[in-house]
N, C-alpha and C positions, 0 to 999 in steps of 0.2 A: 505492500499500499503505500508505504515512505517512497519505495523508489519509481511508482507510476506517479507519485504529487510531483515530485522531481523533475520527472519527464515534462509536466504538462507545463510545471513554471518554466523551464529553460528553452520550452520550444517557442513561448511566444515573445522572445527578445527583439525580433526585428518590433515590437511597440515601443521598446525605446528610442529607434529612428525617431519617430513621427516625433519625440516627445523634444527630442534634440533639435529640430526641423521648428517644430513651435517656439519652441525657447527662442531660437535664433531669430525668429522673424520676431519674438516683440523686443528683442534688444537693436532691430534693424533702425536706424537714423536716430538712435537713441543717445543723449548726451548724458555722461556723467554727473552726477550731482557731487564735485568734487568740493571739501573744505577741508584745513588746519585746524585739527583740536587741539594742539599740544606738541611739546619735542620737549625730549629732555637730554642726557649726555653720551647715547646709543641711541634713540630711535623717535623718528615723527609717528603722532598718530592721526592719521588721516581720516576721513570721513566718506568713501565711495557707496553711492547706491543705497544710503543711508545705513548703510555697515562702518562699523567704527575697527579701521584697519590699520596696523603696526608695521613700518620699514624701519629695518636697520640702516643707519650710518653708513656703515661697507656696503651696505648689498646695494646700495644706492649710488654711490660713488663707484662701483665696481663695474657698474651695471651703465654708468654714463654714455650715453652713443653721441658725443657729438665728434666732430673731424678729426679730434687732438685723440678722441679714444678710441677712435673707429675707424681704421684705414677706409677711405673714400672705395678704391677699385678693390681691393678682394676682402671689404666687408671683414676682416680680422682685427681683433682686438690689437692693442697695441700695449697696454700693460698687463702686468701679474697682479691677481688677486692679492698678490703680498706684498705689492706694492703700496698697497693704499693705508696709510698709517691707521693703527689701530684707537688713538685716541680722535679721528674726525669728525668733525660735524660742520655745520653753516656757521658763516661768520654771524656776528651778531645781528637782529632785526633781515638776515640775509634769506629768508625763507618766505616766500608765499605763492599765492596760486593767483594767475594771473586772469586777464578777464576771457583769455581763450581757453578756460580751462585746462591748462600747463600749472607743473608746481616747478616753482624756478629754485635751487638750490644752488648759493655761490658760496664755495668752501672755505673751511680757516686755515688751511695748509696745501703743499703742495705733495702729489704722490713721492713716493720715495724713491733717492735716486734721480730726481728732476730738479731743474734750476729753481730757483725765488719768483723769475719772471712767469711763473703760473700759482702763483700763490693766490691768484683770485679767479679760480677756475669756474663757470657758469655751469650748472646741468640742467636740462630740461627735460621732464618727464608729461606725458601725456597722460589723460584720465585714462583710456584706450589700454597704456599699457599697465600703466600702475593695477585698473582692474583685471588685466590678465594675471599680474604676479599678487596678486590675492590669494587664489584658494588652486589647488594642484588641477582640478578638474576644467578651471579657465584654461591653466597653461595645457593642457592637452588637448582644448579645443582650439586653442589656436595656431600649437602645434599641426595641426589636423589628424591628432594620434587618437581621436578618441571616439571612431566609427566601433560598434559594439560586434563582435563577434556572434552569429546566429548560431547555434549549437542544433544539430540537423539528426534524424533518427531516417530511414525508409519511407517511411512514413510521412514526413512533413517535406522533405526534402525532394518527395516527387512531384510535389505540387510548384515547386523553382523552376524557371527557365533558368536552366544552366549555360543555355550556348552563345554563341556569338560567331558571328559568320568572317570567317577568316578577312575576305575583302574589308567589313567594317575597320575589323580589328589591326591591320596593317597599314590602311588608309585615312581611316576616321578617328580625330584625337577623342570623340566621344564614343567609339567605337571600342576603344582602348580601356576607356573610363569605364564604362559597363563590366569589360572584365577585370577589370581593379580591385572591384567593388564587389564581383562574386568571388574571387578568390578571398580579399578580406574578410567576408560575410562567411563567407561557409566554406575557405578554404580548396575550394576546385572551380573549375571552368570550361567547359567542351570547344574547342573552334572547330569551327564544321566547313566542307568544301577547303582543306589543304591538300594544292596539289604541290607536286614535285619533293623531290626524295631529300633536298637540304632546305625545303622551305622551313623547316622547325626551327632553324638558327634564324632563321630573319625574326619568327613568332619571340624566338626569346631576348634579340638583341632589340626588338620593343622596348623591352623592359631595363636589358642591363645586359652589362658584358658579361659575355658567356663564361662561366667557370668550367676551368679545362682540371681534369682532374685526370689518373692515371689511365682511365678506359678513354681518353682524349677528347676532342673539343664536341664531340657528338660521338655516340654510340647505337650498336644494331643489337637487338635482341631479337636474336635467330635461334634454334636448335644444331648446337652446333659438336663437335667430337671432343674430346677432353675441354670441357667448360672452364673456363676464368672465376663463373660466378654459376650461382644454379639458376638465374634467369634465365641462361643461354641454353635449358633442357626444357622438354615437355614436362616436366613434374609440376605438379601444385607448389605452388610459391606461395604462403601463408600471410599474413597481414605485419608489417614491418615497413619500415624508413631507410632510406638508403645512407651509406656513409656516417654511420654513426661512430665508426675509429677515426673519422677526422676531428682536429680538435675545433674548427668549424666547416659543421654539415652543410653541404650547401640548400638551399632557401626553398625554392620551387624547383619541379620538376617537370619537362616536358615530353610526353610520349607520341609521337604521331605515326598513325596508322598506315602502314603503306599496302600491305596484305595483310587480310585476316578471314582465309576461308575454312578454318581447319575444326573438327569435330569437338568441343570446348575451347577452351580457352580465355573465357570470361575473365574482366578485370572485374575485380571489387574493393570498395573505397570503407573507411570507416572513423567518424571525427573523433580522434583521442582524446580533445580538448573535453569533450562533452564527456566522455566518461568518464575525465578528471574531475569534472563538477559536480557528478552524478557519487564518486567517493567521496568529496568532500563537503559534501549536504549529510548523506548518509553514513558514512562508518570515516569520521575526523582522524581518526586515528591510522588506519589503512591508509589514508591520503598522506597525512606527514611522513610516515615510514619511505612513502613512493619518493615524495620529495627529498629525502634526505639518505637512503641507504644507497650505497654504492654499486652499478653494476658495470663493467668492464665489456669492451666491443671489441676484437680484431678483425682484421685480414691478414692472412700469413699465407703467401698464395703468388706464384709467376713472380717469384722472387722479390718481391714487398711485403713488408711488414707494417703495418699501421695498429694502432694501440690507441684507446682513450677511455677513458673509465667517468660515469656521470649517473646522476638520480636518472630515475623514470621519468619524473616531474619537476618542470623550474618555473619556479616562481619567478614575477619580477618583483622584488622585495621594496622597488622604490616606487611601486604604481599605490594607489590610493588603496587598494581593496585586494593586494596581493594575487595579483591576476598571473594566469597562466601564460606562460612567454614559449614555452617549449615542451613537448616530449618528445623522451626518447625511447624506443620500442620496436628492438629487431633480433629477434630469436634467432634465423638462420645466423647473426653476425656476433653470436652474443661469445664471449669468451666464458672461462670458467670465472667463479668470484673468487676474487683475489683480495677479500677481507677475510678477517678470524668467524668461521661458520662456526664454530665451535661455541658461539655466542648466541643465548635465547634472541637476540634481534633480528638473526638470519630468518630463523623459522616464520616472525612475525611479517619480516617482509614476503617472504615465499606467499603466505596466508593472504597479504593484501594485494602481491601479485595476481594470484587465483583470480581475486573479487574483480581487479583490470581486465583482466584475459577474460573472463565473463562477461564481461557489457561491451566489448570490442567483439567479439566471439555470437553474440547473438545475432540472428540475420537481419529482426527486424530495426536493428543499429547498425545497418550496411547499406550502400547503395552498389549495385552489380548493374554491369552492361558489356554489351559485345561492343569495344574499340572497333567502329567498322572502317574502312578503309577512306582515308581523306578525313579522320574524326584525328583532333590532337586533343591529349587531356593533358591540362596545366594543375598541379595540385599543391598544396605547401606541405614541402617534406615536413617541417619541425611539426606539424599538427595533424595533417590526415594521412593514417595509414593506406596502403597498397597492398593488392596482394593479385595473383593469379592461380583463376580453376587449370588441374590439369588437363592436356589438349593431346590428338592422336597425330603425331608426327606425319602419319603416312597418306592422313585424307588430304592434305592441301597443305596452304603455306602460308605461314604466321609472322612476321615481318614487321618489328618496332623501329624507330629512331630515336632514340633519346639525347635530351640533353641538360644543364643546370643551367641557373643564373642564382646570385644571392640573396638575403631579404632586405638589404641595405638597396638595392637597386628597387625593389618591388617600391618600400615604402617610402623613398625618392619619390617613384612615378606619382603614388596614388596620393602624398601630398601637393605635388605640384596641379596635378588635375582636381584634386578637391579646390585647391586655392583658385581654380581658371573657372571651373563650372560650381562648386557651392561657397562661393568665398565668404569669411565670416567678417562681419562689418563691425562689430563690436569690440572685437580684440587685436593687438598688436604686439606684436613681438618687439 
């Protein structure tokens, strides 16, 4: 009953997007009511939008964005945080709210290692900028980092249009933006009518620089003799993520179907973030041990030896709600445990690992498809698990071409296009 209730709660997360859009509309063309309430040796107390907020002098001086502090060409900072004196504050009576709703401060001393002719440095902070840095939620919104994930099951994702035409993706910013939003929200998108053996490279390069690995710039998934990876066989390949033996596994994976007329060989996917959230709600102890217990991954084959140890669930500890940042799960590439398995924590971890496995292996939590010729699936390799059913290699030809890009490129493109198509007006970085 608890799990069923949690499923219902998680599936309605798209409502969050509508609420944020409503909130954004309410803020449009809104000028903050900025007032200076008081100052002391370390802080200014301001009133913004009716809320009392404190700003440290060191933070404000360090964040000055005038041409003396930020290079106009590179947009990079020209001083170190440690150049700000610990006892910096405004000159007496040299802090005020101007008629244009900017906060003006004239500082009482220069930065360390700067000449005395800058001892009257003047900084301006707009009400929009001050509002941005008043809450972690506003910072995330201003950075376009606040678009929520939509956790999915087979039942709710089958009602979502996850498809984008290749021509729109390659030649339209709006088409690419649609794909980026789907990748953010659901962790998966299908590009249709992809023609040509090497078009997968163009798809990847629309998002970022291709991530070269020991498999090459791109790689072919076909049944071969003496395979260096189980993917190059016709065997069942269970749910997993790629290259977790790397210090920084690739963030997005692209698989373009060039031929697929065999018996079997369906692809299937599962939302690992959703499974982790279900555990967080219903078995916090299992969730916590999956966040902390070390699991080792390795690749020792073909003259190569990759090795890395990581927890199954990785949280963003700097986020306001400890949101899930990555999941690491790849049984085919798991090495023997390198921690002390004689301790009771090992059995606790194994029990939690079983609970996680049960969630992702439940067919009601999986999306299964036959990747048709001319389709390319792009998915979030740190969130969405992928797998393949066994197939009869003698019944036809199955040929996929794949490549990778990193999450940094994806997040960069998503921020840029969100700013272009859904610009925030009430906040400023």
